[in-house]
N, C-alpha and C positions, 0 to 999 in steps of 0.2 A: 279646630284642629288642635289636638293635644301635643305638647312638646315634652320631650324627655332628653336625657343627656346624650342620647344617640341620634337625635333629630338631625344634627349637623352632618352626620355621616350618610344620611339617606341618599343623597345624589350620587354617592360613590358605589352604592350597591347595584350590582348587575346580575342578571340571570347567568347561570354557568354556561360557558362556551363549550358546546359539545365537541369541538375539535381541539379545544385547549388541553384536555387531558391527554389526548394522543400526541400532541406536539410536545407536551412536558415529558411524556414517556420517551419519545424519540430523543429529545435533548439529554435526558438522563443517561440513555444508552451511549450516545455519541460523546458526551463530555465526561461521564463518570463510570461508564461500564455497568450501570445499574439496569437490570432488566425488569420491566413492569409488564405484567400480563393481567388484563382485565377479565373478570368472570365471563363476559360474553365471548371473549376470544377463546377461553378455555373450553367452553361448551361447543364451539365450532370446530375444535381440533379432532383429528382422527384418533383412534384408540391408542396406538403406541405413543404418539406425541403427547397426548394428554396424560397417559400413565407415567411417562418419563418426567414431565413437569411436576405432577403430583408427588412422585417419589422424591424428587429434589427438594420440593417445598417441605414435605414431611421430615426429611432428614435434617434440614436446616432449621426449621421452625417448630417441629412437633406435629403430631397428627391433629387434624381438625375433629371437632366433636360432632 
């Protein structure tokens, strides 16, 4: 087994927690008023909801390519 300068961190590495992102997004909203919308949530939205969110994002961050 080869050793690198990162070998000591191997036990700390975990697969991403699928619920962790949702929990972090919820905490960001409750604690800081930050809204996080994941791409899969945007795809599941109805027409007007999605258009409104995209319009807000375009206004604040610029149009996507």
